[in-house]
NULUMDO-424248 format. One line per 2 residues: number of its first residue (from 0); their letters; for each residue x, y, z of C-alpha. Coordinates in pm, 1 decimal. Layout:
N
NUM> a> X:Y:Z  ...
This chain:
414
0> mi> 2008.4:25975.2:7379.7  1963.0:26144.5:7043.2
2> ki> 1954.0:25892.2:6763.6  2069.5:25958.4:6394.8
4> di> 1947.6:25763.4:6135.5  2251.6:25595.5:5985.9
6> pd> 2242.6:25454.0:5610.6  2309.3:25091.8:5596.4
8> yv> 2598.1:25118.1:5384.2  2801.9:25345.4:5629.8
10> ra> 2681.1:25136.5:5902.3  2818.3:24848.7:5736.7
12> vm> 3166.2:25005.3:5704.8  3172.4:25149.3:6052.0
14> ae> 3075.5:24754.6:6176.7  3384.4:24624.9:6006.2
16> ir> 3627.2:24878.0:6153.0  3501.8:24792.9:6482.7
18> ky> 3592.5:24455.4:6451.4  3944.9:24522.6:6400.5
20> dp> 4123.8:24435.9:6735.4  4508.3:24402.1:6711.9
22> ld> 4635.6:24362.2:7094.2  4324.2:24083.0:7159.2
24> gd> 4121.1:24304.0:7387.0  4323.6:24622.3:7455.0
26> el> 3997.6:24909.8:7445.2  4270.0:25179.0:7322.1
28> yr> 4391.7:25009.7:7011.7  4044.5:24828.4:6938.5
30> gk> 3861.1:24948.1:6610.5  3643.3:25269.5:6702.6
32> ay> 3431.6:25447.0:6431.6  3193.0:25757.7:6416.5
34> iv> 3011.4:25965.8:6183.5  3168.8:26315.3:6226.3
36> gg> 3156.4:26657.4:6107.7  2897.5:26795.7:5865.7
38> cv> 2644.6:26500.3:5840.4  2644.1:26512.1:6232.1
40> rd> 2511.1:26835.9:6197.8  2270.0:26829.4:5883.9
42> al> 2142.0:26547.9:6063.2  2065.4:26729.9:6393.7
44> lg> 1915.4:27027.7:6178.2  1681.4:26750.4:6041.6
46> sv> 1819.8:26725.1:5698.4  1936.8:26446.4:5512.9
48> pn> 2302.7:26459.8:5476.7  2502.0:26440.0:5133.5
50> dw> 2783.7:26294.7:5226.7  2895.5:26041.3:5503.4
52> dv> 3208.8:26089.6:5673.2  3353.0:25867.7:5923.6
54> tt> 3683.8:25892.8:6149.3  3825.9:25625.0:6334.9
56> nc> 4146.1:25551.2:6552.5  4292.7:25297.1:6317.4
58> kp> 4588.8:25409.9:6103.0  4498.0:25466.4:5734.3
60> yd> 4708.9:25113.1:5639.6  4520.9:24948.9:5900.0
62> im> 4188.6:25090.9:5717.4  4348.9:24939.5:5398.8
64> ei> 4404.6:24613.8:5527.1  4087.5:24576.9:5717.7
66> fs> 3898.8:24623.8:5405.0  4130.5:24430.3:5189.3
68> da> 3994.4:24144.5:5277.4  3607.2:24222.0:5348.3
70> pg> 3425.1:24072.3:5085.8  3211.5:24330.1:4924.6
72> fk> 3441.8:24621.1:5032.9  3698.7:24811.4:4830.7
74> ai> 3930.9:25021.2:4994.1  4099.9:25352.2:4771.9
76> pt> 4380.8:25528.8:4940.7  4256.3:25867.8:4793.0
78> gi> 4435.2:26084.9:5066.0  4632.3:25804.7:5297.0
80> eh> 4904.0:26082.9:5362.0  4646.4:26283.4:5526.6
82> gt> 4480.1:25978.8:5696.2  4195.1:25892.3:5463.6
84> vt> 4083.6:25616.7:5267.4  3781.0:25611.7:5070.3
86> vv> 3594.0:25286.8:5125.9  3315.6:25143.1:4888.9
88> yd> 3024.3:24920.6:4992.3  2723.2:24866.1:4762.8
90> gk> 2844.8:25087.1:4508.6  2872.0:25381.6:4769.3
92> pv> 3178.8:25581.6:4891.7  3271.1:25641.5:5257.1
94> ev> 3521.2:25892.3:5347.9  3726.5:25705.1:5649.2
96> tt> 3998.1:25933.8:5835.8  4192.9:25876.2:6110.6
98> fr> 4207.0:26110.5:6420.9  4459.5:26361.5:6346.8
100> se> 4573.7:26712.0:6427.7  4744.1:26936.4:6187.0
102> qt> 5127.7:27033.6:6201.9  5214.4:27387.6:6126.0
104> yv> 5014.0:27526.9:5842.0  5185.6:27735.3:5563.3
106> gh> 5031.4:28003.5:5314.3  4723.3:28036.2:5536.8
108> ry> 4592.6:27710.1:5351.7  4774.1:27378.8:5392.2
110> pi> 4919.4:27230.0:5700.1  5275.7:27095.8:5622.3
112> gv> 5155.5:26735.0:5790.2  4922.4:26550.0:5996.4
114> nf> 4937.6:26370.0:6334.5  4745.0:26060.3:6386.9
116> hl> 4589.6:26003.3:6740.3  4406.6:25733.6:6921.9
118> ci> 4146.3:25943.4:7082.8  3889.5:26160.0:6921.6
120> dk> 3932.6:26465.2:7139.0  4210.8:26598.4:6930.4
122> dl> 4014.5:26537.9:6610.9  3737.0:26748.6:6745.5
124> er> 3974.0:27001.0:6876.7  4095.0:27071.0:6530.3
126> rd> 3799.9:27120.7:6335.7  3643.5:27487.6:6212.3
128> ft> 3333.3:27540.3:6347.5  3175.1:27406.5:6687.2
130> in> 2849.5:27280.5:6451.4  3146.5:27100.1:6289.5
132> am> 3310.5:26942.5:6577.7  3066.5:26692.5:6669.2
134> ay> 3089.4:26298.2:6605.2  2841.1:25994.8:6665.9
136> sd> 2776.6:25667.5:6700.5  2503.7:25458.5:6851.3
138> ee> 2674.6:25332.8:7129.9  2791.9:25655.0:7256.2
140> gi> 2549.1:25888.7:7148.9  2672.5:26261.9:7023.5
142> id> 3016.9:26331.2:7137.4  3061.3:26730.5:7198.4
144> ln> 3342.2:26870.4:7355.6  3307.2:27211.8:7173.4
146> gg> 2983.2:27349.5:7284.0  2805.3:27261.8:6884.5
148> md> 2484.0:27126.7:7011.2  2417.1:27445.3:7231.9
150> di> 2560.3:27671.4:6886.8  2320.9:27487.3:6691.1
152> ka> 1997.1:27584.8:6951.5  2123.0:27910.0:6935.7
154> rl> 2168.0:27898.4:6577.5  2540.4:28046.3:6606.9
156> ir> 2830.1:27986.2:6354.3  3127.2:28025.2:6618.8
158> cv> 3529.8:27876.2:6568.6  3634.1:27613.0:6740.6
160> gd> 3928.2:27756.6:6974.1  4032.5:28142.6:6910.0
162> pk> 3886.3:28245.4:6592.6  4223.9:28454.9:6479.6
164> fr> 4409.0:28113.5:6495.8  4167.0:27951.9:6294.6
166> fd> 4165.8:28175.0:6045.3  4533.9:28224.9:6029.5
168> ed> 4584.3:27865.3:5984.6  4316.6:27844.2:5699.9
170> al> 4203.1:28157.6:5524.3  3888.9:27934.7:5365.7
172> ri> 3757.4:27895.1:5720.6  3665.4:28262.2:5654.9
174> lr> 3483.0:28223.5:5343.0  3270.2:27952.2:5499.3
176> al> 3181.6:28107.0:5804.3  3011.4:28315.2:5563.4
178> rf> 2875.4:28031.0:5366.6  2725.0:27856.7:5648.1
180> ss> 2578.4:28142.5:5807.3  2370.1:28241.2:5489.4
182> vl> 2276.4:27899.9:5373.3  2194.2:27784.3:5724.5
184> df> 2034.9:28119.4:5854.2  2256.6:28129.3:6155.6
186> di> 2406.3:28427.4:6282.5  2815.7:28455.8:6319.8
188> ek> 2897.9:28529.5:6680.9  3075.7:28816.5:6721.0
190> st> 3437.8:28716.9:6807.9  3446.9:28498.8:6477.6
192> ad> 3289.4:28755.1:6252.3  3498.8:29046.4:6409.8
194> aa> 3868.4:28792.5:6317.1  3674.7:28743.6:5988.8
196> ie> 3661.9:29091.6:5882.0  4008.7:29182.9:6051.7
198> mr> 4181.0:28891.1:5868.4  4014.5:28957.3:5544.3
200> ef> 4337.4:29009.9:5383.6  4425.2:28619.5:5383.9
202> va> 4168.4:28526.0:5097.3  4363.9:28688.6:4823.6
204> cl> 4599.8:28348.4:4913.1  4293.0:28100.0:4839.1
206> sa> 4272.1:27941.9:4487.3  4007.8:28105.5:4239.1
208> er> 3842.9:27732.9:4239.8  3767.8:27720.9:4595.5
210> it> 3653.9:28118.9:4641.9  3408.1:28043.9:4363.7
212> ae> 3269.0:27725.8:4524.0  3208.1:27912.1:4858.0
214> ls> 3113.7:28205.1:4682.1  2832.5:28022.0:4455.8
216> kl> 2666.6:27828.9:4780.6  2672.1:28165.0:4946.8
218> lm> 2495.5:28325.5:4699.5  2198.1:28127.8:4671.8
220> gk> 2149.0:28091.3:5082.1  1875.4:28269.4:5263.0
222> ra> 2120.4:28535.3:5418.7  2316.2:28578.6:5143.0
224> pd> 2228.5:29016.3:5114.2  2316.5:29031.8:5478.5
226> ii> 2607.3:28859.7:5469.0  2726.2:29099.8:5143.4
228> tg> 2609.8:29424.6:5368.3  2741.9:29286.6:5676.3
230> fa> 3102.4:29168.1:5523.2  3141.7:29400.5:5312.4
232> pi> 3515.2:29463.5:5359.4  3558.4:29080.5:5294.9
234> fa> 3384.2:29116.6:4935.5  3559.8:29416.1:4878.1
236> el> 3912.5:29211.0:4938.0  3766.4:28960.4:4668.9
238> fp> 3692.2:29227.6:4428.6  3943.9:29490.7:4445.3
240> vl> 3772.1:29668.7:4144.1  3459.3:29781.8:4385.1
242> ge> 3494.1:29972.2:4667.4  3314.7:29891.3:4980.0
244> dd> 3034.9:30106.3:4916.7  2981.0:29934.9:4581.4
246> il> 2927.5:29573.1:4790.3  2686.5:29749.6:5054.2
248> fa> 2489.5:29862.3:4741.4  2498.2:29542.6:4569.7
250> ge> 2357.6:29418.4:4890.2  2056.1:29598.9:4890.4
252> ym> 1967.5:29493.9:4539.6  1997.2:29157.8:4648.8
254> kr> 1740.8:29225.7:4899.4  1491.7:29317.5:4632.6
256> le> 1553.8:29011.3:4431.1  1324.8:28716.0:4481.6
258> ga> 1403.2:28360.4:4320.9  1753.6:28491.7:4156.1
260> sl> 1952.4:28277.9:3952.4  2337.2:28226.6:4012.6
262> pl> 2420.0:28439.8:3732.3  2198.6:28731.9:3868.2
264> my> 2311.0:28715.8:4205.7  2683.9:28722.4:4077.2
266> aa> 2552.3:29013.9:3874.9  2394.9:29195.5:4149.6
268> li> 2746.3:29184.9:4337.1  2957.4:29322.6:4084.5
270> sd> 2657.8:29545.1:3859.0  2829.7:29841.9:3983.5
272> vs> 3195.6:29767.5:3801.3  3258.1:29971.2:3484.7
274> re> 3275.2:29800.7:3164.1  3614.7:29873.4:3115.8
276> rl> 3691.0:29676.2:3453.9  3457.3:29379.1:3377.2
278> ks> 3679.4:29136.2:3295.3  3915.1:29208.8:3592.3
280> af> 3616.5:29168.8:3804.3  3617.7:28787.8:3749.2
282> fh> 3963.2:28746.8:3835.7  3905.3:28585.4:4159.9
284> lr> 3617.5:28340.9:3992.1  3647.3:27972.1:3778.8
286> ld> 3289.1:28019.4:3606.2  3203.3:27812.4:3321.3
288> nk> 3161.9:27990.7:3017.6  2789.2:27984.2:2968.9
290> tr> 2774.0:28157.7:3348.2  2998.1:28391.3:3266.1
292> qh> 2892.2:28516.2:2967.7  2511.1:28536.0:3163.7
294> ie> 2661.6:28743.5:3370.3  2858.1:28968.2:3159.2
296> ni> 2500.2:29006.8:2918.0  2341.7:29104.9:3245.8
298> il> 2573.2:29425.8:3360.0  2665.5:29506.5:2976.6
300> hl> 2290.8:29514.4:2905.3  2194.6:29635.8:3228.2
302> rt> 2162.0:30048.6:3134.9  1988.7:29934.5:2791.6
304> ei> 1682.9:30213.3:2732.9  1364.2:30020.1:2709.0
306> sg> 1055.2:30225.7:2604.1  803.1:29996.0:2461.2
308> ra> 740.3:29643.4:2351.7  1016.7:29636.2:2044.1
310> dl> 1293.7:29727.9:2283.5  1189.0:29447.7:2521.7
312> kr> 1180.8:29185.6:2197.1  1539.5:29333.3:2107.3
314> li> 1644.4:29301.9:2410.5  1540.0:28907.2:2394.2
316> rd> 1694.4:28879.1:2059.3  2033.7:28986.9:2173.5
318> vg> 2067.8:28819.6:2519.5  1752.9:28528.3:2544.1
320> ae> 1475.0:28510.7:2707.3  1631.7:28392.2:3038.6
322> ca> 1889.1:28625.7:3051.0  1654.2:28920.4:2947.6
324> kd> 1439.3:28830.8:3220.4  1738.7:28855.9:3478.6
326> iv> 1871.9:29234.8:3332.2  1501.0:29360.7:3406.1
328> kl> 1484.8:29214.2:3742.3  1843.8:29359.7:3837.5
330> gt> 1728.4:29664.4:3657.4  1395.5:29689.8:3882.4
332> ar> 1575.9:29639.8:4200.3  1811.0:29920.7:4118.1
334> fe> 1508.6:30155.6:4031.7  1662.4:30167.2:3722.7
336> ya> 1290.4:30016.4:3520.0  935.2:30033.5:3656.8
338> ps> 825.4:29732.6:3829.0  573.0:29678.5:3565.0
340> ll> 816.5:29571.5:3304.6  890.4:29237.0:3404.4
342> ge> 482.0:29163.6:3386.5  560.7:29290.8:3014.0
344> ls> 838.1:29110.8:2944.6  682.3:28809.7:3046.2
346> ev> 391.3:28872.2:2817.5  598.7:28897.1:2517.7
348> ie> 757.1:28572.7:2597.3  452.6:28397.1:2694.0
350> sg> 287.7:28527.5:2381.6  557.4:28338.2:2167.0
352> ec> 598.3:28677.1:1958.7  897.8:28708.3:1678.4
354> cs> 1177.3:28789.5:1902.0  1467.2:28588.5:1727.6
356> rs> 1573.0:28432.8:1357.4  1419.7:28125.2:1447.3
358> dl> 1092.1:28307.7:1506.1  1083.4:28407.3:1153.7
360> mi> 826.9:28259.0:912.1  1116.1:28242.6:629.4
362> gg> 1486.2:28048.5:664.7  1822.7:28060.9:508.0
364> dr> 1728.6:27787.2:277.0  1458.3:27969.0:112.5
366> ll> 1670.1:28273.5:74.5  1910.4:28100.2:-87.9
368> sl> 1645.9:27955.5:-334.0  1532.5:28321.2:-369.2
370> ga> 1882.9:28414.3:-505.4  2024.4:28565.7:-187.7
372> ep> 2437.3:28478.1:-158.0  2533.4:28219.5:94.0
374> ks> 2742.1:28526.3:291.8  2446.2:28760.8:283.2
376> ig> 2213.5:28519.3:470.3  2290.3:28622.7:837.6
378> nv> 2220.7:28979.3:727.6  1906.3:28914.5:561.3
380> ld> 1755.5:28774.0:841.0  1854.6:29001.0:1095.7
382> rl> 1687.3:29304.3:880.0  1390.0:29093.5:845.5
384> ld> 1384.5:29001.0:1204.9  1479.6:29419.4:1284.4
386> gv> 1161.2:29474.4:1055.6  912.5:29238.3:1235.8
388> is> 1030.9:29341.4:1591.5  970.1:29720.8:1472.0
390> gn> 656.2:29648.4:1352.1  716.9:29734.8:988.9
392> lk> 696.4:29386.3:871.9  422.9:29131.1:945.4
394> nd> 573.6:28763.7:1022.4  437.2:28572.5:748.3
396> rg> 581.2:28365.5:472.7  470.0:28576.5:172.2
398> tl> 591.4:28899.7:341.1  912.3:28808.2:420.4
400> er> 971.4:28654.4:100.2  860.8:28969.5:-83.1
402> aa> 1072.6:29193.9:163.8  1367.1:28954.1:117.7
404> le> 1353.3:28956.6:-262.4  1352.7:29338.1:-243.8
406> mi> 1699.1:29365.5:-76.6  1854.2:29081.0:-300.3
408> nr> 1717.9:29269.6:-604.1  1894.1:29601.6:-492.9
410> ke> 2210.6:29432.8:-357.7  2120.0:29546.1:16.9
412> tt> 2237.8:29204.1:161.7  2588.8:29309.9:302.6
């Protein structure tokens, strides 16, 4: 029998639940506890789960009672109306959820309520994909009622039951299918894939936060380029400013990117959007300002003409070294820049050549002492930097002071 190495703090929670015996020996009501879902999947795939979820026949208020008197445990009713209590032991949280099934869904996303059950069968039947619909305990081993083990061996993402029904219930499952395929390097079973494309319009019901969370993980997965090209209609639904052909091209760009950052992958995805419609391309995304600015800089500077070392320095000046690298990487993937350009850019960065104000051998304080007006400091530094980048000035203190004095004396600083 397969054995899963469950952490001690999770075992402690499960053991406490199993002590529960409200009807003095009635097996149906005696406490049962299993690890379930993603942690079982990840353990079977040989990776260490990030989260350990436990499912039980005990009602949520029973769980609160069990752990209210258990020394060293703390129970928090984080989602008690849906059957979930977070139990903290040894400073580590474990989500404990009662066996349940969902009632009717509304808006292709949320159930109006849940039904609690005493047996695990219904709980596993309501889950999204077979590989996520397995439970485990040391006593009973793997409980697999939907073929999850077979699909793990076959490396397949398959819905539990009718995929159309599953996606109609919760449209987020469409993006989760794509994300799991990309991250796990699994194929998507044909009827599941067909249903995802057929029901793609439902993804418009999803929140920007959920879309961003799934898409960000998907883009960093092994199969991201293949998922983008294979499911272009879904991504065109997410990004109405792009056509399916734009999405297909984006997938091809991604195939030629190696070691790409998340901003670079997002930029590749929407790189064919026009400048005028760039802002609207982010409509379905909730990215932090730094990431969003990085993506925008990549796209806005993507077609910058670069004919030599000075142009590379100006690019670094305008967007920073990391963003400059991403611009050249994407431009190369789109066959807009020569492959050798990235190596030249790396040489410029590694050599420590002057590409920014902070690299200049003169600063604002010295310019003030030379007689520059405070409001003109930035302009003087920019003009000095441009002279150094162009090769017209040497980046040494004396040369820069003399050039600055000429600007100041000629009143050319504004």
